[in-house]
N, C-alpha and C positions, 0 to 999 in steps of 0.2 A: 188132363196131361201135364198141364203147367205146373201144376202141384207136383207131381212127381218129379218132374225137373229140378224143381227147387230144392227136394228133400234130398235127390241124389247128388246136387252140387253140394249141399251143406255136408252130408256124409263123405264127400271126396274131402273137402277141407278140412273135415275132423279127423278123418284117418290119416291126413298128411301132416298133420300137425304133431312135431317131434318134441322131445324134452329139452328145455334151453337151459345150459350150464353156464354160471358167469364164466369169465375166462381173465385172469388177472394174478397178480402175485405181489407180496410183500418185499420191496426190494431194498427198502432201509428202515430198520433193520433187517438184514435178509432173512428170509425164512430158510429153514433148513432145505427145502425143497429148490430154492433158488440160489442158495449160496455159492454154487459152482459157477455162476456168472461174474460174482464180485469179488471171490477170493482163489488164489490160485492151489492153495491146498485142496479144496474142494475140487477144483477143474480137473485134478489129477485123477480123481478116483470117483466122483459123485455127480457125474452129470445125469440129471433127470430132465428130459425134454419135454415131460408132461407137466412141470411145475406150475404152470399157469392155468391148470385145469382140476386143481384139489377141490373136488365134489363130493367126498365123503362116499363114494362109490355110486354117485349118480342120485335124483330125488327118490325113485323108488327104492334103490336100496337102502339110502339113509332113513326115509320115513317110513317106509312100510316093513322092510326087512330088520333095522336096527332101531325102530322108534325114535328117529331123531339123534341118534347117539353118532358121534365121527370120532378118528382118533384125534389127538392133538396135532397131529400133524397134517390133517386133511383128509386122510386116508380114511376107506371105510373102516368102521369099529370093530367088524369082525374078521377083518385081513390079520390073518397070524400066519408067518411074521409079516410085519409091516416093513417097507423098506426104510422109512425115515426115523422110527423110533429109537431109544436107546438101545444099543447093540446091535442093531439091524444093518444090513448091508449097505446103505449110503450113509450111516452115521459116523461121524469121526470123533465125536466128543469135545468138541472146539466150540467155545463160546465165542461167538462171532462179535458181540456188543455186552459191555456192563454200563450201568448207569448208577448215579446216585440218587439213592431214594428221596423222594419229593422234588426231583429237577422235572424241569421240561425237556423233553426229547423231540428231535423231529422224526418225521415218520413218512416214509414215500412207498405209495402204493401205484402201481401201474397197471392200468386195465387196458387189456389189448381187445377185448369186447364188453361194452357196457350193457348189461342186461336187469339193470334197476335193482341192483342188491345193495347191500348195506357191509361196513365194516365196524367190528367192534377190536378194540386192542384189550389185551390182558398180559399180565406178567405175573410170574410165580418164582419166588427164592427157592433155590434147590441147595443152599449154602450149608443147610444142615445136614445134607446127605447128598453130594455130588454123584453119588454110585446110583442114585434113582432119578428117573424121570421126572418132569412136572407132572400135574394130575389134574382133570376136570374140577375136582373139589378146589384145589389150592387156584387154579386159574379163575373161578367162577368168584372166591375171595377179593380180586384184584383186578376189577374192570377200570381201565384209565378213562381219565376226562379228557375231551378235546378242549384245548385252551384257546384256539384261534380258528380264524376263518380257514375253511377248506380250500385249497387252490387248485382249480382243474386247468391246465394248460391245454389249450387248444391248437391243433395243428393246422 
């Protein structure tokens, strides 16, 4: 009888566990999904209240359905049209920051719920053809190095 209770207890725990997705956003430079909070041009047209939940459609969708692929803006790779890609509903075509090649840039990530993930920062020049969006291939060639300690402010 005791063994059955333990099995039922662990089954209950197993079935009550839900997928955990990280919650956070790139504040500086602002990501397309979060730019509306920092720039009045975006706040007039492009409020996206789920900006801190860009999870590629969720773990199952990202890894099982799309085999680890995600759009460059954090939406599900198979979502057509996306909201934030070039030419889509919430895309303004405004470049929010520009940097000099080789310079060190400040980056601010705001975590609203820490689920022990990680961040990588990548850039892609679209100077050759501003009518085209960045691609995964271009971004994969330009992984940025973190040059100083990461500061984590505590409340």
